[in-house]
N, C-alpha and C positions, 0 to 999 in steps of 0.2 A: 593177826588183825590189828591195825592201828587203832590208837586210842582217839575216842571222838574229840572234835576241836571244840575249843572255848569259844562261844559266840557272844557278841555284845550288840545289844540293840542302843544305837547311840541315842536316839530320840528318847527313849525310856529310861536310859541307863540301866539297864538290866542284863543280868549275866545268865547263859545258860548252856547246859552240855547235854546234847542228845534229847532236846526238848525239857530236860529237868532244869529248873530255875536254881540259881546259886546265889548265895547272898553276897554283897558287895562289902568292902570295908567302909566305904560312906554310909552305907545302909545300917551298918552295926554300930556306927557311933553317932548316927544322927540326933539321939537324945541329948548328946553332951552339949549341942549347940542350942541356943536360944534365940529366936528370931520373931518371937511372938508378938512382941511390940511394934515390929517394923511392917509398914503397909505393903500389901501385896504388891502393888505397883512399882514399888521402890526394890522390893525383891526380884521382880522380874528383870527390872532395866540393870539390876547389879549383875544377875545372872547372863543376861544377854552381852553386857559389857565384859565380864569375864571370860566367857566363850570366844569372841571376837579377838580377845587379848591373847588366850591361849593359843588361838589359832595362828594369830600373827608370829608369836613367839617359835612356835613349830615350823612355820615355813621359813623363818630366819635361820633356823637350826639346820634345815635341811637344804639350805641354799636355795631356795625356790620362792622366795619372797620378791613380790612387786611393790616397791614402797607407795607406788601412786595408787595402789589399791587399799591401802590402810586408811580406815576412817580416821578423822582428825580427832574424834573421842578416843580413839585407840592408840593413837601415835605416841602419847606420853609414857604409855605403860610398855609399849615397846621398846622406846627409848631407855627406860629405867632398866628393862631386862639387858639390853644391850650395854649398858653402863655396868650391871652387875657382871656381867660376862668379862667385861675388859678389866675391871679391878680386882676380880677374886682369882681369875684364870680358870673358872670352871669350863670344863670340858665334858658335853653330854655324851654319854656311850650309848643310852637307850633313850627313847622318846616316845612317851605316850603309848606304850604296848601293854595290852592287856595279857594277865597271868592269873591261873588257878592255882591254890595250893592243892596239891593232889590228894593229902591226908586230910587237913581241916575243911576243905571244901569251900572255901571262901575265895572270892574273885576280887580282883582290883588292877586299876590302871594307874600305876606311878606317873606324875608328870615328867619326871627325869630321873636318871641314874648317871653317875659320872663321876669324875676326880677333879680336885682342885689342884691344879698344876701348881700352885704356890704353896701348898700344904707339905710339909715334910712326909716323905713316903708315898704321897699321891694316893690316900686312902680313898676307897669307892664310897660315895655318898648317894642316899637317895633323896631326891629334892621336890619339893612341892611348891607351886606358883601360886600367889594368892594375889587378887586384885580387890581384896576387902578393906574396909577402914581399920582393921586392926587384925593381928595374929592369934588367934585363939589358942587356948592351952590344950585343946582338943585335937589340934592338929599334930601334937607328939602323938597320940593314940594313933591317929590315921597313919602317919610315918612308921610307927611300930608295926602295924598291920602289913603295910608296902613291904617293910624290910623283911618281914618273916615270909610273905609270899616269894619275893626275889630269892632269898635264900633256899627256900624249897624247889626253887627251880635252877641252881646252881650258881646264883648270883649273890655273891658275899659283900653285900652293901653293911658297912659299919656304922656311917655316920648318917645323921638324920637333919636334914636344914629345911626351912621354909623362907621363901623370899616374898616379900611383900612387896608389889609393884605399886607405885603411887602415880596419882594423876598430874603430880607437878614434874614427872620425870626422875624422882629419885627411887631408891629402894631400901628396904631395912632386911638384913639377914639375921635369921634366928636359928641358933643351934639347940636341938632337944636332947637333953641328955639324962632327963629323968627315967631310972629303971622302972618306975611304977607305971609308966605309959604301956611298957609290955604287959604287965599284969592286968591294966585295964582292959586292954584289946582283948586279950583271952576271957575276961570276965564277961564282956558285950558279948562275944561270940558264944560262950557257955549260955548266956541268958537268952540269946536268940535261938539257939538249938532247943533249950528246955521248953520256951513259948510255942515253937513250932511243934515239938512232940506232943506237948499236953493241951494244944489249943488255946 
C-alpha cells in the first residue's frame, strides 16, 4: 500500500496528509517575526507583490516566462533575480516543491535548492527568495527547517542562503551559518507539539 500524498492548500498555505493537518515551517516560526506595527493594507500589498515576484521567478527558471505578462511593479524584482543568477552562477535543482519530514511530521516548500557553480565543490544549497525590506534573522531558522526536511527526503543541502530581491533591480545575498538556527527550529517544533498536546 502506497503512502498517502502530502497535500498543500495554496490559498490557505496549509498542509495535510490523509485529511490530517501538518504544521509548516513558516507556521512554527511565525512568532519570530514582528509585523505588529505595519498596517494591514501594507502587509497585503507586500504579500501580493511577493507572490507575483515568486511566480515570475519560478516561470523564468522553468523557461515558461512571457516577459510581456510581467507587471511593471514586479519587473525590478525579476531583474534582480536574473542578475543574482548571472553573477553567482546559482543553478536551481528543485523549485517550489512541498515536502514532509516523515518523522517530525512538519512540512515545507523551499523556494529553491541547487548549486552555486562558482563555489568550489559545487555544494548543494537551500535558498529563500525575499522581497521584504530586510532579511530577518528568523530566515536562518526557516532555512534550517527546510534543510532538515530536504535531508529527510534524501536531498543533502549543506548551505543556507537568502536572496533579498529589491525594487531597484539589485539584490543582497546572505549566508546563514549560525548553528543555533537548527536548535531554534527544533525548539519551535517542540513548543508547537507541546501546545497541541496540552491545549
